[in-house]
Biopython code that builds the backbone (N, CA, C, O; Angstrom):
import numpy as np
from Bio.PDB.StructureBuilder import StructureBuilder

atoms = [
    (1, "UNK", "N", (113.338, -92.026, 82.450)),
    (1, "UNK", "CA", (114.713, -92.906, 82.325)),
    (1, "UNK", "C", (113.873, -94.359, 82.010)),
    (1, "UNK", "O", (112.913, -94.654, 82.722)),
    (2, "UNK", "N", (114.290, -95.208, 80.931)),
    (2, "UNK", "CA", (113.791, -96.279, 80.558)),
    (2, "UNK", "C", (114.110, -97.454, 81.282)),
    (2, "UNK", "O", (115.224, -97.410, 81.805)),
    (3, "UNK", "N", (113.441, -98.524, 81.472)),
    (3, "UNK", "CA", (113.442, -99.508, 82.273)),
    (3, "UNK", "C", (114.367, -100.328, 81.267)),
    (3, "UNK", "O", (114.193, -100.187, 80.056)),
    (4, "UNK", "N", (115.382, -101.213, 81.776)),
    (4, "UNK", "CA", (116.056, -102.455, 81.335)),
    (4, "UNK", "C", (114.912, -103.566, 81.314)),
    (4, "UNK", "O", (114.755, -104.060, 82.431)),
    (5, "UNK", "N", (114.134, -104.047, 80.401)),
    (5, "UNK", "CA", (113.301, -104.995, 80.438)),
    (5, "UNK", "C", (113.510, -105.981, 79.498)),
    (5, "UNK", "O", (113.631, -105.703, 78.305)),
    (6, "UNK", "N", (113.573, -107.291, 79.991)),
    (6, "UNK", "CA", (114.058, -108.434, 79.209)),
    (6, "UNK", "C", (112.841, -108.834, 78.323)),
    (6, "UNK", "O", (111.690, -108.540, 78.646)),
    (7, "UNK", "N", (113.157, -109.526, 77.176)),
    (7, "UNK", "CA", (112.088, -110.108, 76.594)),
    (7, "UNK", "C", (112.394, -111.458, 76.323)),
    (7, "UNK", "O", (113.501, -111.694, 75.840)),
    (8, "UNK", "N", (111.582, -112.421, 76.554)),
    (8, "UNK", "CA", (111.735, -113.893, 76.398)),
    (8, "UNK", "C", (110.937, -114.470, 75.143)),
    (8, "UNK", "O", (109.782, -114.129, 74.888)),
    (9, "UNK", "N", (111.614, -115.305, 74.448)),
    (9, "UNK", "CA", (110.595, -115.870, 73.268)),
    (9, "UNK", "C", (109.764, -116.948, 73.899)),
    (9, "UNK", "O", (110.009, -117.370, 75.030)),
    (10, "UNK", "N", (108.735, -117.409, 73.123)),
    (10, "UNK", "CA", (107.755, -118.239, 73.592)),
    (10, "UNK", "C", (108.487, -119.620, 74.004)),
    (10, "UNK", "O", (108.193, -120.224, 75.036)),
    (11, "UNK", "N", (109.572, -120.099, 72.996)),
    (11, "UNK", "CA", (110.049, -121.342, 73.389)),
    (11, "UNK", "C", (110.482, -121.388, 74.899)),
    (11, "UNK", "O", (110.140, -122.291, 75.662)),
    (12, "UNK", "N", (111.339, -120.228, 75.281)),
    (12, "UNK", "CA", (111.962, -120.185, 76.717)),
    (12, "UNK", "C", (110.698, -120.118, 77.637)),
    (12, "UNK", "O", (110.696, -120.705, 78.719)),
    (13, "UNK", "N", (109.705, -119.451, 77.230)),
    (13, "UNK", "CA", (108.635, -119.308, 78.463)),
    (13, "UNK", "C", (107.850, -120.813, 78.632)),
    (13, "UNK", "O", (107.519, -121.276, 79.723)),
    (14, "UNK", "N", (107.620, -121.491, 77.285)),
    (14, "UNK", "CA", (107.165, -123.000, 77.499)),
    (14, "UNK", "C", (108.078, -123.843, 78.313)),
    (14, "UNK", "O", (107.642, -124.585, 79.193)),
    (15, "UNK", "N", (109.467, -123.727, 78.000)),
    (15, "UNK", "CA", (110.434, -124.386, 78.671)),
    (15, "UNK", "C", (110.168, -124.188, 80.406)),
    (15, "UNK", "O", (109.872, -125.094, 81.184)),
    (16, "UNK", "N", (110.332, -122.987, 80.682)),
    (16, "UNK", "CA", (110.369, -122.433, 81.919)),
    (16, "UNK", "C", (108.933, -122.813, 82.702)),
    (16, "UNK", "O", (108.954, -122.914, 83.928)),
    (17, "UNK", "N", (107.923, -122.982, 82.098)),
    (17, "UNK", "CA", (106.637, -123.621, 82.426)),
    (17, "UNK", "C", (106.913, -124.801, 82.603)),
    (17, "UNK", "O", (106.853, -125.215, 83.761)),
    (18, "UNK", "N", (107.232, -125.558, 81.719)),
    (18, "UNK", "CA", (107.546, -127.249, 82.181)),
    (18, "UNK", "C", (108.256, -127.423, 83.195)),
    (18, "UNK", "O", (107.905, -128.307, 83.976)),
    (19, "UNK", "N", (109.571, -126.564, 83.510)),
    (19, "UNK", "CA", (110.330, -126.797, 84.506)),
    (19, "UNK", "C", (109.703, -126.483, 85.774)),
    (19, "UNK", "O", (109.978, -127.055, 86.829)),
    (20, "UNK", "N", (108.720, -125.413, 85.619)),
    (20, "UNK", "CA", (107.656, -125.355, 86.890)),
    (20, "UNK", "C", (106.791, -126.250, 87.368)),
    (20, "UNK", "O", (106.374, -126.406, 88.516)),
    (21, "UNK", "N", (106.503, -126.965, 86.139)),
    (21, "UNK", "CA", (105.753, -128.029, 86.640)),
    (21, "UNK", "C", (106.482, -129.192, 87.157)),
    (21, "UNK", "O", (105.857, -129.920, 87.928)),
    (22, "UNK", "N", (107.837, -129.530, 86.837)),
    (22, "UNK", "CA", (108.465, -130.325, 87.503)),
    (22, "UNK", "C", (108.793, -129.965, 89.003)),
    (22, "UNK", "O", (108.317, -130.587, 89.953)),
    (23, "UNK", "N", (109.677, -128.867, 89.120)),
    (23, "UNK", "CA", (110.162, -128.344, 90.349)),
    (23, "UNK", "C", (109.387, -127.422, 90.920)),
    (23, "UNK", "O", (110.022, -126.946, 91.861)),
    (24, "UNK", "N", (108.237, -126.883, 90.818)),
    (24, "UNK", "CA", (107.667, -125.823, 91.473)),
    (24, "UNK", "C", (108.027, -124.279, 90.712)),
    (24, "UNK", "O", (109.093, -123.952, 90.190)),
    (25, "UNK", "N", (107.017, -123.633, 90.815)),
    (25, "UNK", "CA", (107.075, -122.097, 90.087)),
    (25, "UNK", "C", (108.073, -121.470, 90.939)),
    (25, "UNK", "O", (109.050, -121.001, 90.354)),
    (26, "UNK", "N", (108.029, -121.386, 92.004)),
    (26, "UNK", "CA", (109.087, -120.499, 93.140)),
    (26, "UNK", "C", (110.666, -121.032, 92.537)),
    (26, "UNK", "O", (111.450, -120.352, 91.875)),
    (27, "UNK", "N", (110.822, -122.311, 92.946)),
    (27, "UNK", "CA", (112.201, -123.199, 92.690)),
    (27, "UNK", "C", (112.437, -122.589, 91.005)),
    (27, "UNK", "O", (113.436, -121.915, 90.754)),
    (28, "UNK", "N", (111.661, -122.833, 90.190)),
    (28, "UNK", "CA", (112.027, -122.647, 88.479)),
    (28, "UNK", "C", (112.588, -121.187, 88.609)),
    (28, "UNK", "O", (113.776, -121.009, 88.342)),
    (29, "UNK", "N", (111.852, -120.196, 88.980)),
    (29, "UNK", "CA", (112.040, -118.593, 88.620)),
    (29, "UNK", "C", (113.123, -118.356, 89.327)),
    (29, "UNK", "O", (113.781, -117.426, 88.861)),
    (30, "UNK", "N", (113.635, -118.921, 90.433)),
    (30, "UNK", "CA", (114.847, -118.657, 91.223)),
    (30, "UNK", "C", (116.070, -119.322, 90.146)),
    (30, "UNK", "O", (117.009, -118.580, 89.855)),
    (31, "UNK", "N", (116.038, -120.424, 89.694)),
    (31, "UNK", "CA", (116.896, -121.047, 88.830)),
    (31, "UNK", "C", (117.266, -120.358, 87.705)),
    (31, "UNK", "O", (118.398, -120.098, 87.299)),
    (32, "UNK", "N", (115.781, -119.988, 87.066)),
    (32, "UNK", "CA", (116.363, -119.311, 85.951)),
    (32, "UNK", "C", (116.632, -117.690, 85.882)),
    (32, "UNK", "O", (116.877, -117.078, 84.842)),
    (33, "UNK", "N", (116.544, -117.156, 87.108)),
    (33, "UNK", "CA", (116.763, -115.668, 87.335)),
    (33, "UNK", "C", (115.861, -114.874, 86.789)),
    (33, "UNK", "O", (116.158, -113.841, 86.189)),
    (34, "UNK", "N", (114.558, -115.346, 86.976)),
    (34, "UNK", "CA", (113.401, -114.416, 86.845)),
    (34, "UNK", "C", (112.513, -114.325, 88.010)),
    (34, "UNK", "O", (112.421, -115.162, 88.909)),
    (35, "UNK", "N", (111.816, -113.132, 87.891)),
    (35, "UNK", "CA", (110.799, -112.702, 88.914)),
    (35, "UNK", "C", (109.903, -113.939, 88.788)),
    (35, "UNK", "O", (109.565, -114.549, 87.774)),
    (36, "UNK", "N", (109.576, -114.174, 90.205)),
    (36, "UNK", "CA", (108.328, -115.161, 90.524)),
    (36, "UNK", "C", (107.227, -114.716, 90.079)),
    (36, "UNK", "O", (106.569, -115.607, 89.542)),
    (37, "UNK", "N", (106.598, -113.409, 90.072)),
    (37, "UNK", "CA", (105.475, -112.830, 89.279)),
    (37, "UNK", "C", (105.505, -113.264, 88.161)),
    (37, "UNK", "O", (104.595, -113.993, 87.768)),
    (38, "UNK", "N", (106.572, -112.923, 87.352)),
    (38, "UNK", "CA", (106.706, -113.060, 85.992)),
    (38, "UNK", "C", (106.379, -114.747, 85.801)),
    (38, "UNK", "O", (105.548, -115.110, 84.969)),
    (39, "UNK", "N", (106.896, -115.430, 86.400)),
    (39, "UNK", "CA", (106.808, -117.070, 85.994)),
    (39, "UNK", "C", (105.405, -117.457, 86.466)),
    (39, "UNK", "O", (105.078, -118.527, 85.952)),
    (40, "UNK", "N", (104.501, -116.968, 87.240)),
    (40, "UNK", "CA", (103.110, -117.245, 87.750)),
    (40, "UNK", "C", (102.317, -116.577, 86.630)),
    (40, "UNK", "O", (101.177, -116.944, 86.345)),
    (41, "UNK", "N", (103.055, -115.425, 85.903)),
    (41, "UNK", "CA", (102.114, -115.093, 84.708)),
    (41, "UNK", "C", (102.178, -115.652, 83.765)),
    (41, "UNK", "O", (101.152, -115.707, 83.088)),
    (42, "UNK", "N", (103.252, -116.243, 83.338)),
    (42, "UNK", "CA", (103.549, -117.296, 82.254)),
    (42, "UNK", "C", (102.575, -118.626, 82.261)),
    (42, "UNK", "O", (101.842, -119.018, 81.353)),
    (43, "UNK", "N", (102.810, -119.244, 83.667)),
    (43, "UNK", "CA", (102.063, -120.405, 84.032)),
    (43, "UNK", "C", (100.303, -120.045, 83.704)),
    (43, "UNK", "O", (99.532, -120.804, 83.118)),
    (44, "UNK", "N", (100.019, -118.874, 84.189)),
    (44, "UNK", "CA", (98.642, -118.637, 84.032)),
    (44, "UNK", "C", (98.175, -118.649, 82.534)),
    (44, "UNK", "O", (97.133, -119.170, 82.137)),
    (45, "UNK", "N", (99.149, -117.964, 81.725)),
    (45, "UNK", "CA", (98.861, -117.751, 80.444)),
    (45, "UNK", "C", (98.987, -119.067, 79.553)),
    (45, "UNK", "O", (98.268, -119.278, 78.577)),
    (46, "UNK", "N", (99.852, -119.812, 79.946)),
    (46, "UNK", "CA", (99.725, -121.300, 79.526)),
    (46, "UNK", "C", (98.802, -122.095, 79.837)),
    (46, "UNK", "O", (98.566, -123.017, 79.056)),
    (47, "UNK", "N", (98.180, -121.990, 80.814)),
    (47, "UNK", "CA", (96.754, -122.635, 81.186)),
    (47, "UNK", "C", (95.742, -122.240, 80.620)),
    (47, "UNK", "O", (94.731, -122.939, 80.692)),
    (48, "UNK", "N", (95.721, -121.004, 79.893)),
    (48, "UNK", "CA", (94.554, -120.459, 79.465)),
    (48, "UNK", "C", (94.743, -120.501, 78.177)),
    (48, "UNK", "O", (93.918, -119.881, 77.505)),
    (49, "UNK", "N", (95.861, -121.228, 77.447)),
    (49, "UNK", "CA", (96.237, -121.437, 76.302)),
    (49, "UNK", "C", (96.878, -120.308, 75.205)),
    (49, "UNK", "O", (96.936, -120.378, 73.978)),
    (50, "UNK", "N", (97.261, -119.417, 75.978)),
    (50, "UNK", "CA", (97.843, -118.293, 75.275)),
    (50, "UNK", "C", (99.322, -118.549, 75.410)),
    (50, "UNK", "O", (99.867, -118.682, 76.506)),
    (51, "UNK", "N", (100.039, -118.620, 74.095)),
    (51, "UNK", "CA", (101.679, -118.751, 74.184)),
    (51, "UNK", "C", (102.488, -117.868, 75.019)),
    (51, "UNK", "O", (103.503, -118.138, 75.659)),
    (52, "UNK", "N", (101.738, -116.549, 74.876)),
    (52, "UNK", "CA", (102.682, -115.736, 75.682)),
    (52, "UNK", "C", (101.725, -114.954, 76.522)),
    (52, "UNK", "O", (100.538, -114.872, 76.206)),
    (53, "UNK", "N", (102.266, -114.322, 77.689)),
    (53, "UNK", "CA", (101.345, -113.534, 78.532)),
    (53, "UNK", "C", (101.084, -112.468, 78.015)),
    (53, "UNK", "O", (100.000, -111.974, 78.325)),
    (54, "UNK", "N", (101.933, -111.752, 77.081)),
    (54, "UNK", "CA", (101.018, -110.479, 76.511)),
    (54, "UNK", "C", (100.536, -110.718, 75.223)),
    (54, "UNK", "O", (100.519, -109.763, 74.447)),
    (55, "UNK", "N", (100.127, -111.854, 74.829)),
    (55, "UNK", "CA", (99.393, -112.031, 73.482)),
    (55, "UNK", "C", (97.986, -112.517, 73.827)),
    (55, "UNK", "O", (97.748, -113.393, 74.659)),
    (56, "UNK", "N", (97.087, -111.866, 73.109)),
    (56, "UNK", "CA", (95.495, -112.228, 73.076)),
    (56, "UNK", "C", (95.214, -113.389, 72.245)),
    (56, "UNK", "O", (94.073, -113.849, 72.224)),
    (57, "UNK", "N", (96.174, -113.914, 71.542)),
    (57, "UNK", "CA", (95.801, -115.257, 70.622)),
    (57, "UNK", "C", (96.013, -116.421, 71.319)),
    (57, "UNK", "O", (96.974, -116.772, 72.004)),
    (58, "UNK", "N", (94.876, -117.025, 71.022)),
    (58, "UNK", "CA", (94.711, -118.511, 71.856)),
    (58, "UNK", "C", (95.602, -119.573, 70.716)),
    (58, "UNK", "O", (95.527, -119.460, 69.493)),
    (59, "UNK", "N", (96.214, -120.327, 71.256)),
    (59, "UNK", "CA", (96.753, -121.480, 70.375)),
    (59, "UNK", "C", (96.309, -122.605, 70.400)),
    (59, "UNK", "O", (95.717, -122.803, 71.461)),
    (60, "UNK", "N", (96.306, -123.523, 69.683)),
    (60, "UNK", "CA", (95.578, -124.913, 70.106)),
    (60, "UNK", "C", (95.934, -125.515, 71.333)),
    (60, "UNK", "O", (97.088, -125.527, 71.761)),
    (61, "UNK", "N", (94.882, -126.054, 71.951)),
    (61, "UNK", "CA", (95.170, -126.640, 73.282)),
    (61, "UNK", "C", (96.098, -127.891, 73.064)),
    (61, "UNK", "O", (96.978, -128.123, 73.893)),
    (62, "UNK", "N", (95.904, -128.797, 71.840)),
    (62, "UNK", "CA", (96.687, -129.676, 71.975)),
    (62, "UNK", "C", (98.338, -129.588, 71.789)),
    (62, "UNK", "O", (99.156, -130.494, 71.947)),
    (63, "UNK", "N", (98.559, -128.238, 71.413)),
    (63, "UNK", "CA", (100.045, -128.155, 71.461)),
    (63, "UNK", "C", (100.638, -127.843, 73.037)),
    (63, "UNK", "O", (101.810, -127.863, 73.412)),
    (64, "UNK", "N", (99.605, -127.598, 73.692)),
    (64, "UNK", "CA", (100.127, -127.247, 74.993)),
    (64, "UNK", "C", (99.646, -128.674, 76.037)),
    (64, "UNK", "O", (99.834, -128.599, 77.252)),
    (65, "UNK", "N", (99.155, -129.665, 75.543)),
    (65, "UNK", "CA", (98.699, -130.581, 76.259)),
    (65, "UNK", "C", (99.360, -131.264, 77.094)),
    (65, "UNK", "O", (98.836, -131.811, 78.064)),
    (66, "UNK", "N", (100.862, -131.325, 76.757)),
    (66, "UNK", "CA", (101.867, -131.810, 78.091)),
    (66, "UNK", "C", (102.287, -130.739, 79.253)),
    (66, "UNK", "O", (102.981, -131.032, 80.227)),
    (67, "UNK", "N", (101.757, -129.479, 78.985)),
    (67, "UNK", "CA", (101.690, -128.513, 80.175)),
    (67, "UNK", "C", (100.673, -128.612, 81.356)),
    (67, "UNK", "O", (99.560, -128.105, 81.220)),
    (68, "UNK", "N", (100.976, -129.164, 82.355)),
    (68, "UNK", "CA", (99.984, -129.320, 83.146)),
    (68, "UNK", "C", (100.419, -128.762, 84.572)),
    (68, "UNK", "O", (101.278, -129.395, 85.186)),
    (69, "UNK", "N", (99.926, -127.726, 85.076)),
    (69, "UNK", "CA", (100.316, -127.225, 86.284)),
    (69, "UNK", "C", (99.275, -127.112, 87.458)),
    (69, "UNK", "O", (99.622, -126.662, 88.549)),
]
sb = StructureBuilder()
sb.init_structure("model")
sb.init_model(0)
sb.init_chain("A")
sb.init_seg("    ")
for serial, (resi, resn, name, xyz) in enumerate(atoms, 1):
    if name == "N":
        sb.init_residue(resn, " ", resi, " ")
    sb.init_atom(name, np.array(xyz, "f"), 0.0, 1.0, " ", f" {name:<3s}", serial, name[0])
structure = sb.get_structure()
């Protein structure tokens, strides 16, 4: 049986990380209806300079300079 797995674009993830920066990861995950583990995976990915948690490609740090967690 296949799992119903949602897919989020990088823009949504970036906005979610920014929201987490403002109100905290736990509260942001609850407000967006995503798993807390997913939120913290995205936060970690953005900290490491990856626009997506499942991509190994690094983006320029300047593009993420306003994302501080």
